[in-house]
N, CA, C and O atoms as a DFTB+ gen file, in Angstrom:
428 C
 N C O
     1  1      -6.048       3.931     -17.541
     2  2      -5.219       2.885     -17.459
     3  2      -5.571       2.176     -16.342
     4  3      -5.477       0.949     -16.356
     5  1      -6.029       2.867     -15.210
     6  2      -5.627       2.132     -13.709
     7  2      -6.818       1.926     -13.898
     8  3      -6.965       0.896     -13.240
     9  1      -8.110       2.232     -14.461
    10  2      -8.991       1.362     -14.708
    11  2      -9.374       0.533     -14.916
    12  3     -10.222      -0.206     -14.414
    13  1      -8.695       0.536     -15.835
    14  2      -8.757      -0.346     -16.947
    15  2      -8.440      -1.628     -16.622
    16  3      -8.973      -2.725     -16.790
    17  1      -7.182      -1.118     -15.982
    18  2      -6.354      -2.796     -14.697
    19  2      -7.594      -3.384     -14.113
    20  3      -8.082      -4.503     -14.266
    21  1      -8.005      -2.314     -13.375
    22  2      -8.874      -2.905     -12.230
    23  2     -10.437      -3.581     -13.103
    24  3     -10.763      -4.767     -13.057
    25  1     -10.997      -2.793     -13.639
    26  2     -11.682      -3.566     -14.199
    27  2     -11.888      -5.356     -15.606
    28  3     -12.777      -6.103     -16.017
    29  1     -10.369      -5.142     -15.766
    30  2     -10.438      -6.261     -16.619
    31  2      -9.754      -7.851     -15.817
    32  3      -9.889      -9.036     -16.122
    33  1      -9.067      -7.210     -14.792
    34  2      -8.587      -8.074     -14.106
    35  2      -8.826      -8.676     -12.582
    36  3      -8.265      -9.513     -11.875
    37  1      -9.757      -7.953     -12.486
    38  2     -10.215      -8.395     -10.841
    39  2     -11.383      -9.593     -11.269
    40  3     -11.877      -9.835     -12.370
    41  1     -11.603     -10.214      -9.976
    42  2     -11.257     -10.317      -8.956
    43  2      -9.800     -10.789      -8.700
    44  3      -9.409     -10.653      -7.541
    45  1      -9.156     -11.186      -9.370
    46  2      -7.892     -11.942      -9.445
    47  2      -6.831     -11.558      -9.111
    48  3      -5.854     -12.134      -8.631
    49  1      -7.242      -9.505      -9.649
    50  2      -5.522      -8.693      -9.509
    51  2      -5.254      -8.391      -8.451
    52  3      -4.235      -7.732      -8.243
    53  1      -6.125      -8.796      -7.398
    54  2      -6.385      -8.346      -5.928
    55  2      -5.390      -9.370      -5.374
    56  3      -4.702      -8.992      -4.426
    57  1      -5.237     -10.489      -5.787
    58  2      -4.488     -11.833      -4.852
    59  2      -3.306     -11.853      -5.880
    60  3      -2.758     -12.894      -6.242
    61  1      -3.017     -10.779      -6.251
    62  2      -1.265     -10.849      -7.031
    63  2      -0.146     -10.680      -5.772
    64  3      -0.066      -9.961      -4.776
    65  1       0.557     -11.599      -6.296
    66  2       2.166     -11.476      -5.453
    67  2       3.648     -11.849      -6.171
    68  3       4.583     -12.534      -5.756
    69  1       3.495     -11.254      -7.168
    70  2       4.859     -11.538      -7.961
    71  2       6.226     -11.709      -7.264
    72  3       7.086     -12.435      -7.762
    73  1       6.372     -11.216      -6.413
    74  2       7.639     -11.125      -5.631
    75  2       7.510     -12.558      -4.065
    76  3       8.339     -13.125      -3.354
    77  1       5.966     -12.583      -4.196
    78  2       6.004     -13.790      -2.693
    79  2       5.887     -13.598      -1.647
    80  3       5.853     -14.444      -0.754
    81  1       5.736     -11.567      -1.468
    82  2       5.924     -11.422      -0.206
    83  2       5.274     -12.223       0.647
    84  3       4.308     -12.804       0.153
    85  1       5.591     -12.512       2.194
    86  2       5.331     -13.224       2.991
    87  2       4.448     -13.100       4.491
    88  3       3.554     -13.594       5.178
    89  1       5.819     -11.664       4.352
    90  2       5.410     -10.647       6.365
    91  2       4.024      -9.869       6.919
    92  3       3.215      -8.968       6.694
    93  1       4.154     -10.231       7.221
    94  2       2.534      -8.900       7.848
    95  2       3.286      -7.717       7.836
    96  3       4.485      -7.454       7.740
    97  1       2.119      -6.998       7.977
    98  2       2.149      -5.765       8.299
    99  2       2.597      -5.278       9.804
   100  3       1.948      -5.624      10.790
   101  1       3.680      -4.504       9.887
   102  2       4.093      -4.185      11.500
   103  2       2.917      -3.396      12.219
   104  3       2.231      -2.428      11.889
   105  1       2.960      -4.024      13.080
   106  2       1.850      -3.106      14.090
   107  2       1.650      -1.695      14.320
   108  3       0.690      -0.993      14.638
   109  1       3.227      -1.455      13.977
   110  2       3.267      -0.192      14.613
   111  2       2.633       0.929      13.112
   112  3       2.561       2.157      13.178
   113  1       2.286       0.166      12.001
   114  2       1.987       1.010      11.092
   115  2       0.522       1.328      11.161
   116  3      -0.201       1.475      10.175
   117  1       0.019       1.454      12.855
   118  2      -1.430       1.365      13.136
   119  2      -1.533       2.021      14.206
   120  3      -2.620       2.320      14.702
   121  1      -0.470       2.309      14.666
   122  2       0.229       3.499      15.741
   123  2       1.195       4.578      15.607
   124  3       1.581       5.453      16.382
   125  1       1.497       4.248      14.320
   126  2       3.180       5.774      14.006
   127  2       4.399       5.284      15.512
   128  3       4.990       6.237      16.020
   129  1       4.554       4.496      15.839
   130  2       5.230       4.431      17.063
   131  2       6.349       3.511      16.429
   132  3       6.133       2.303      16.533
   133  1       7.570       3.914      15.757
   134  2       8.836       3.989      15.657
   135  2       9.514       4.841      15.308
   136  3       9.014       5.881      14.881
   137  1      10.973       4.648      15.386
   138  2      12.302       4.954      15.800
   139  2      12.319       6.173      14.129
   140  3      12.829       7.272      13.911
   141  1      11.682       5.447      13.495
   142  2      12.193       5.568      12.194
   143  2      11.196       6.829      11.669
   144  3      10.093       6.559      11.194
   145  1      11.706       8.348      11.800
   146  2      11.238       9.711      11.550
   147  2      10.794       9.308      10.448
   148  3       9.624       8.930      10.407
   149  1      11.273       9.290       9.748
   150  2      10.204       9.280       8.225
   151  2       8.761       9.276       7.948
   152  3       7.802      10.007       7.699
   153  1       9.307       7.455       8.217
   154  2       7.760       6.712       8.369
   155  2       7.421       7.446       9.642
   156  3       6.236       7.749       9.507
   157  1       7.846       7.887      10.806
   158  2       6.756       8.384      11.781
   159  2       5.836       9.592      11.386
   160  3       4.663       9.932      11.534
   161  1       6.796       9.983      10.903
   162  2       6.157      11.405       9.980
   163  2       4.985      11.236       9.301
   164  3       4.078      12.061       9.408
   165  1       4.912      10.433       8.734
   166  2       3.881       9.725       7.159
   167  2       3.059       9.146       8.071
   168  3       2.006       9.783       8.028
   169  1       2.974       8.186       8.957
   170  2       2.000       7.284       9.623
   171  2       1.372       8.088      10.423
   172  3       0.149       7.972      10.340
   173  1       1.892       9.165      11.461
   174  2       1.164       9.703      12.054
   175  2       0.310      10.739      11.699
   176  3      -0.660      11.176      12.319
   177  1       0.887      11.162      10.381
   178  2      -0.102      12.310       9.568
   179  2      -1.222      11.841       8.857
   180  3      -2.344      12.347       8.820
   181  1      -0.710      10.572       8.153
   182  2      -1.699       9.370       8.024
   183  2      -3.057       9.155       9.358
   184  3      -4.254       9.428       9.270
   185  1      -2.247       8.549      10.568
   186  2      -3.503       8.335      11.416
   187  2      -4.129       9.491      11.909
   188  3      -5.304       9.489      12.276
   189  1      -3.255      10.678      11.939
   190  2      -4.231      11.969      12.449
   191  2      -5.233      12.601      11.662
   192  3      -6.150      13.255      12.159
   193  1      -5.039      12.379      10.177
   194  2      -5.836      12.864       9.598
   195  2      -6.178      12.687       7.950
   196  3      -6.340      13.613       7.156
   197  1      -6.251      11.004       7.611
   198  2      -6.711      10.174       7.245
   199  2      -6.213      10.675       5.605
   200  3      -6.804      10.383       4.565
   201  1      -5.078      11.427       5.723
   202  2      -4.526      11.448       4.528
   203  2      -2.979      12.216       4.353
   204  3      -2.481      13.025       5.136
   205  1      -2.405      11.699       3.091
   206  2      -1.002      11.667       3.220
   207  2      -1.129      12.012       1.618
   208  3      -2.083      11.673       0.918
   209  1       0.375      12.984       1.034
   210  2       0.662      12.962      -0.789
   211  2       0.869      11.635      -0.658
   212  3       1.027      10.887       0.307
   213  1       0.823      11.443      -2.305
   214  2       1.007      10.273      -2.458
   215  2       2.489       9.872      -3.534
   216  3       2.486       9.398      -4.670
   217  1       3.927      10.364      -2.468
   218  2       4.976      10.206      -1.845
   219  2       4.550       9.234      -0.655
   220  3       4.533       8.004      -0.714
   221  1       4.189      10.074       0.499
   222  2       4.456       9.622       1.941
   223  2       3.824       8.182       1.468
   224  3       4.504       7.169       1.631
   225  1       2.311       8.088       0.789
   226  2       1.796       6.760       0.924
   227  2       2.424       5.683      -0.179
   228  3       2.242       4.516       0.170
   229  1       3.029       5.824      -1.265
   230  2       3.463       4.924      -2.029
   231  2       5.116       4.877      -2.005
   232  3       5.870       3.906      -2.068
   233  1       5.336       5.980      -1.916
   234  2       6.929       5.991      -1.914
   235  2       7.571       6.018      -0.371
   236  3       8.757       5.725      -0.218
   237  1       6.856       6.329       0.595
   238  2       7.693       6.101       1.934
   239  2       6.527       4.501       2.815
   240  3       6.891       3.349       3.048
   241  1       5.510       4.993       3.003
   242  2       5.284       3.404       3.772
   243  2       5.054       2.120       2.518
   244  3       4.720       0.986       2.861
   245  1       5.267       2.460       1.178
   246  2       4.900       1.503       0.483
   247  2       5.970       1.021      -0.220
   248  3       5.906       0.024      -0.939
   249  1       7.210       1.856      -0.002
   250  2       8.449       1.513      -0.114
   251  2       9.172       0.403       0.842
   252  3       9.771      -0.626       0.529
   253  1       8.894       0.998       2.160
   254  2       9.098       0.125       3.580
   255  2       8.924      -1.484       3.347
   256  3       9.759      -2.367       3.151
   257  1       7.202      -1.509       3.470
   258  2       6.823      -2.597       2.907
   259  2       6.963      -3.333       2.329
   260  3       6.548      -4.474       2.530
   261  1       7.851      -2.813       1.028
   262  2       8.132      -3.970      -0.259
   263  2       8.902      -4.249       0.668
   264  3       8.416      -5.095       1.418
   265  1      10.487      -3.704       1.112
   266  2      11.031      -3.774       1.293
   267  2      11.379      -4.798       2.721
   268  3      12.264      -5.632       2.910
   269  1      10.643      -4.476       3.288
   270  2      10.295      -5.890       4.859
   271  2       9.301      -7.076       4.000
   272  3       9.210      -8.135       4.622
   273  1       8.676      -7.043       2.884
   274  2       7.853      -8.186       2.382
   275  2       7.460      -8.157       2.833
   276  3       7.788      -9.011       3.656
   277  1       6.207      -7.389       3.295
   278  2       4.902      -7.887       3.899
   279  2       4.104      -8.196       2.364
   280  3       4.476      -7.843       1.245
   281  1       2.991      -8.912       2.721
   282  2       2.068      -9.622       1.864
   283  2       1.219      -8.343       1.103
   284  3       0.351      -7.646       1.629
   285  1       1.751      -8.248      -0.327
   286  2       0.570      -6.985      -1.271
   287  2      -0.872      -6.760      -0.281
   288  3      -1.287      -5.632      -0.013
   289  1      -1.520      -7.986       0.186
   290  2      -2.825      -7.882       0.147
   291  2      -3.042      -6.894       1.684
   292  3      -4.130      -6.457       2.060
   293  1      -2.003      -6.741       2.251
   294  2      -1.906      -6.620       3.611
   295  2      -1.762      -4.519       3.831
   296  3      -2.163      -3.739       4.695
   297  1      -1.137      -4.392       2.783
   298  2      -0.625      -3.418       2.800
   299  2      -1.818      -2.758       1.713
   300  3      -2.062      -1.572       1.934
   301  1      -2.480      -3.308       0.723
   302  2      -3.823      -2.655       0.105
   303  2      -4.582      -2.464       1.313
   304  3      -4.945      -1.288       1.353
   305  1      -5.025      -3.191       2.431
   306  2      -5.809      -3.438       3.183
   307  2      -6.214      -2.256       3.951
   308  3      -7.345      -1.781       4.055
   309  1      -4.856      -1.762       4.593
   310  2      -3.956      -0.794       5.360
   311  2      -4.601       0.478       4.648
   312  3      -5.506       1.222       5.024
   313  1      -3.779       0.473       3.420
   314  2      -4.072       1.649       2.556
   315  2      -5.953       2.414       2.640
   316  3      -6.305       3.581       2.810
   317  1      -6.969       0.860       2.390
   318  2      -7.974       1.305       2.290
   319  2      -9.173       1.631       3.910
   320  3     -10.301       2.102       4.057
   321  1      -8.339       1.184       4.635
   322  2      -8.929       1.720       5.866
   323  2      -8.621       3.055       6.616
   324  3      -9.334       3.588       7.467
   325  1      -7.220       3.561       6.055
   326  2      -6.741       4.302       6.605
   327  2      -7.210       5.849       6.061
   328  3      -7.694       6.774       6.713
   329  1      -6.893       5.772       4.675
   330  2      -6.517       6.994       4.231
   331  2      -8.406       7.215       3.653
   332  3      -9.019       6.198       3.330
   333  1      -9.056       8.479       3.603
   334  2     -10.182       8.833       3.623
   335  2     -10.723       8.634       2.145
   336  3     -11.901       8.491       1.815
   337  1      -9.453       8.659       1.222
   338  2      -9.743       9.151       0.082
   339  2      -9.283       7.792      -0.890
   340  3      -8.792       7.824      -2.018
   341  1      -9.506       7.005      -0.333
   342  2      -9.350       5.573      -1.140
   343  2     -10.181       5.201      -1.735
   344  3     -11.318       4.909      -1.365
   345  1      -9.546       5.144      -3.131
   346  2     -11.083       4.061      -3.822
   347  2     -10.566       3.098      -4.516
   348  3      -9.832       3.164      -5.502
   349  1     -11.239       1.631      -3.611
   350  2     -10.448       0.682      -4.630
   351  2     -10.318       0.782      -5.610
   352  3      -9.605      -0.190      -5.862
   353  1     -10.530       1.448      -6.798
   354  2     -10.362       0.076      -8.319
   355  2      -8.886       1.795      -8.580
   356  3      -7.924       1.800      -9.348
   357  1      -9.308       2.872      -7.664
   358  2      -7.354       3.754      -8.580
   359  2      -6.364       3.057      -6.730
   360  3      -5.141       2.974      -6.619
   361  1      -7.090       2.799      -5.939
   362  2      -5.966       2.650      -4.897
   363  2      -5.594       0.895      -4.829
   364  3      -5.071       0.949      -3.716
   365  1      -5.540       0.132      -5.023
   366  2      -5.764      -1.113      -5.944
   367  2      -4.556      -1.397      -6.520
   368  3      -3.654      -2.118      -6.095
   369  1      -4.622      -0.789      -7.482
   370  2      -3.745      -1.231      -8.972
   371  2      -2.450      -0.016      -8.675
   372  3      -1.369      -0.275      -9.204
   373  1      -2.536       1.088      -7.973
   374  2      -1.644       1.669      -7.334
   375  2      -0.222       1.121      -6.180
   376  3       0.995       1.292      -6.104
   377  1      -1.209       0.458      -5.497
   378  2      -0.694      -0.202      -4.658
   379  2       0.317      -1.484      -4.987
   380  3       1.514      -1.426      -4.706
   381  1      -0.366      -2.788      -5.687
   382  2       0.314      -3.398      -5.712
   383  2       1.015      -3.465      -7.113
   384  3       1.699      -4.457      -7.365
   385  1       0.880      -2.450      -8.051
   386  2       1.284      -2.621      -9.528
   387  2       2.143      -1.298      -9.398
   388  3       2.565      -1.175     -10.547
   389  1       2.571      -0.398      -8.779
   390  2       3.062       0.693      -8.567
   391  2       4.379       1.027      -7.197
   392  3       5.510       1.500      -7.309
   393  1       3.434       0.423      -5.657
   394  2       4.248       0.298      -4.822
   395  2       4.509      -1.272      -4.346
   396  3       5.360      -1.627      -3.531
   397  1       3.972      -1.762      -4.750
   398  2       4.558      -3.245      -3.952
   399  2       5.190      -4.444      -5.414
   400  3       5.964      -5.400      -5.462
   401  1       4.450      -3.798      -6.280
   402  2       5.071      -4.445      -8.089
   403  2       4.606      -6.355      -7.609
   404  3       5.245      -7.400      -7.732
   405  1       3.567      -6.124      -7.193
   406  2       2.531      -7.405      -6.839
   407  2       2.067      -7.644      -8.443
   408  3       1.683      -8.800      -8.621
   409  1       2.043      -7.218      -9.050
   410  2       1.492      -7.530     -10.609
   411  2       2.349      -7.781     -11.205
   412  3       2.006      -7.574     -12.368
   413  1       3.521      -8.188     -11.178
   414  2       4.937      -8.498     -12.304
   415  2       5.292      -7.018     -12.708
   416  3       6.439      -6.684     -12.409
   417  1       4.682      -6.277     -13.198
   418  2       4.872      -4.688     -14.052
   419  2       3.822      -4.673     -14.799
   420  3       4.142      -4.044     -15.807
   421  1       2.561      -5.069     -14.889
   422  2       2.028      -5.068     -15.330
   423  2       1.110      -3.053     -15.110
   424  3       0.392      -2.404     -15.871
   425  1       1.584      -2.809     -13.933
   426  2       0.974      -1.250     -13.525
   427  2       2.121      -0.971     -14.657
   428  3       2.363       0.180     -15.019
């Protein structure tokens, strides 16, 4: 299903932003320097190892970005940059659809 969404909806799918989120990704996503323990732990593990469980990815870092109103394309670019196992055809629909609701519920 995920692969089908990617291959049938691209390249326009990458620009989905159903909630019109416009904020920039906080700079501390790149450093882990935050007082919020759950986010700090998830970010530091990611930055130290290039890996995090899908709960840490989508439900911790992703949910915070969603609540903050971060542009989905910036969340997507960050995931591709920091996770060694990120492959765009899997990561993009999971990020835009499941984490950021940027596709309006398609995923």
